C-alpha positions in Angstrom: 184.1 90.9 70.3 181.1 92.2 72.1 180.9 94.8 74.7 182.2 93.0 77.7 183.1 96.0 79.8 180.8 97.9 82.1 181.2 100.2 85.0 179.9 98.8 88.3 176.1 99.6 88.4 173.0 97.7 89.4 173.2 94.2 87.7 170.7 92.3 85.7 172.6 89.0 86.6 170.4 86.5 88.3 171.9 84.5 91.2 171.0 81.1 89.7 173.1 81.5 86.4 176.1 82.9 88.2 176.1 80.0 90.6 175.5 77.6 87.6 178.4 79.0 85.7 180.7 78.9 88.7 179.8 75.3 89.4 180.4 74.4 85.6 183.7 76.2 85.7 184.8 74.3 88.9 183.9 71.0 87.2 185.9 71.6 84.0 189.5 69.7 83.5 192.4 71.1 84.9 193.6 72.7 81.6 190.7 75.2 82.2 191.6 76.1 85.7 192.3 79.7 84.8 188.7 80.4 84.4 187.9 79.6 88.0 189.6 82.7 89.4 187.4 84.7 87.1 184.3 84.0 89.0 184.3 86.7 91.6 182.0 89.8 92.1 184.8 92.1 91.3 185.3 90.8 87.8 182.0 89.4 86.8 179.6 92.5 86.8 176.6 91.4 84.9 175.1 88.8 82.5 172.7 90.0 79.9 171.0 88.6 76.7 173.2 88.6 73.7 171.1 90.3 71.0 173.4 89.5 68.2 173.7 85.7 68.8 170.1 85.2 69.5 168.1 82.8 71.7 169.9 81.1 74.6 173.1 83.2 74.3 174.1 85.6 77.3 176.9 88.1 77.4 179.0 88.2 80.5 180.0 91.7 81.4 183.5 92.1 83.1 185.3 94.8 84.7 187.5 96.8 82.3 190.3 97.5 84.6 190.7 93.9 85.6 190.7 92.5 82.1 194.5 92.3 81.6 194.9 90.6 84.8 192.9 87.5 83.6 193.8 87.8 79.9 195.6 84.9 78.1 196.9 85.2 74.5 195.6 83.1 71.8 192.9 81.4 74.0 189.9 81.9 71.9 187.3 79.1 71.5 183.9 77.8 72.3 183.6 75.0 74.8 180.6 72.6 73.9 179.5 69.4 75.2 178.8 70.5 78.8 175.6 68.8 80.0 173.7 69.6 83.2 170.7 67.9 84.6 167.4 69.7 84.7 165.6 68.6 87.9 162.2 69.4 86.3 162.2 67.1 83.3 165.1 64.9 84.3 166.9 65.7 81.1 170.3 66.9 80.5 170.6 70.3 78.9 173.7 71.4 76.9 175.6 74.5 78.1 178.2 76.3 75.8 180.9 78.6 77.0 182.4 81.4 75.0 186.1 82.1 75.8 188.0 85.0 74.3 191.5 86.1 75.3 191.2 83.4 78.1 188.1 85.5 79.4 184.7 83.9 79.8 182.6 86.4 77.8 179.5 84.5 77.3 177.3 81.3 77.5 174.5 79.5 75.8 171.6 77.5 77.6 168.3 77.1 76.1 166.6 76.6 79.4 166.1 78.4 82.6 164.7 75.6 84.7 166.2 74.2 88.0 169.5 72.5 87.7 171.3 69.8 89.7 174.6 71.5 90.1 176.1 68.1 91.4 175.2 66.6 88.2 177.3 68.1 85.6 178.6 65.9 82.8 181.8 67.0 80.9 182.6 63.6 79.2 182.0 65.0 75.7 183.6 68.5 76.2 185.4 70.0 73.2 186.8 73.1 72.0 185.7 74.9 68.7 188.4 77.5 68.0 187.8 80.9 66.4 189.6 82.7 63.7 191.1 86.0 64.9 188.6 88.2 63.1 189.5 91.2 65.2 193.2 91.0 64.1 192.1 90.8 60.4 189.7 93.7 60.7 192.4 95.9 62.3 195.0 95.0 59.8 192.6 96.0 57.1 191.9 99.4 58.9 195.7 100.1 59.3 196.6 99.4 55.7 200.4 99.0 54.8 202.4 99.4 58.0 206.4 99.5 58.2 207.8 96.6 60.1 209.4 99.1 62.6 206.0 100.6 63.3 204.4 97.3 63.5 206.9 95.9 66.1 206.0 98.7 68.4 202.4 97.5 68.6 200.4 94.5 69.6 198.4 93.8 66.6 198.5 90.2 66.7 196.9 90.3 70.2 194.2 92.8 69.4 190.7 92.5 70.5 187.6 94.7 69.8 186.4 97.1 72.6 182.8 98.2 72.4 182.0 101.1 74.8 179.5 104.0 74.6 182.0 106.2 72.9 182.2 103.8 70.0 184.1 100.6 68.8 187.8 100.4 69.1 190.7 97.9 68.3 193.4 97.5 70.7 196.9 98.7 69.2 199.0 98.5 72.3 198.5 97.1 75.7 199.8 99.6 78.1 199.1 97.4 81.2 196.6 97.6 84.1 193.6 97.7 81.7 194.9 100.8 79.8 195.4 100.7 75.9 196.2 102.5 72.6 193.5 101.7 70.2 192.2 102.6 66.8 188.6 103.1 65.5 187.1 102.3 62.3 188.3 105.5 60.7 191.9 105.0 61.6 192.0 107.6 64.4 194.1 106.7 67.4 193.0 106.9 71.0 194.3 106.6 74.5 192.0 104.5 76.7 192.6 104.9 80.4 190.5 103.2 83.0 191.1 105.1 86.2 189.9 107.9 86.0 188.0 106.7 82.9 189.1 108.5 79.8 188.9 108.1 76.0 191.3 110.6 74.4 191.9 111.1 70.7 195.5 111.3 70.1 195.8 111.3 66.3 193.1 112.2 63.8 194.3 109.6 61.3 196.7 106.5 61.2 199.2 108.3 58.8 200.1 110.9 61.3 200.2 108.3 64.1 202.8 106.2 61.9 204.8 109.1 61.0 205.0 110.3 64.7 206.1 106.8 65.9 208.7 106.7 63.2 210.2 110.1 64.0 210.0 109.6 67.6 207.7 112.6 68.1 205.3 110.3 69.8 206.6 107.8 72.4 204.2 105.3 73.7 206.0 104.8 77.0 206.3 108.5 77.6 202.6 109.1 76.8 201.6 106.5 79.3 203.9 107.7 82.1 202.4 111.2 81.6 198.8 109.9 81.9 199.9 108.1 85.1 201.2 111.3 86.9 
């Protein structure tokens, strides 16, 4: 997962692409209606080129603290077959949407011409589903974990968070955009969005597992103290 979080700063997003994506989402079949509410200025903060996926791909930057409000489990796919009429050459151009955790995190359109937003064709729309690579990566980092520890966490629902402080994998969704997470070395962190804080709690995964099993570390108590 790419860096889809950003503090509210000056945006690179162009008005035409925001309106284009909003029109496309409005046109989608009812099963994708959950995407409509995401198109508001509080959640969609920016749209920038995606350096990793190459030409035509853009990343959609969303607000970290609102992420959990729109999140939907096991909704990870690419939507293809969306065609929009370009008014300059009178040809349809394909737009692809990237959806992760039920969040629209990117799109691809190999054209920046003028588009007829009343002429969006979705007759050939279909989903290409992703494997949960983030889950597989986190399980590899975690190594062997006792079942009683595993059951206290949200490993199967993990996602990668990329922020200036580094790359993290969500271990436990604490609610309201707050998480326990693990980095690539196995260190464990608390990630609190308001006020923004990334706190290292355990230097390594072994001490984290041991503290969970013994009760020396309680996730609920940790969160409650952070919220005081």
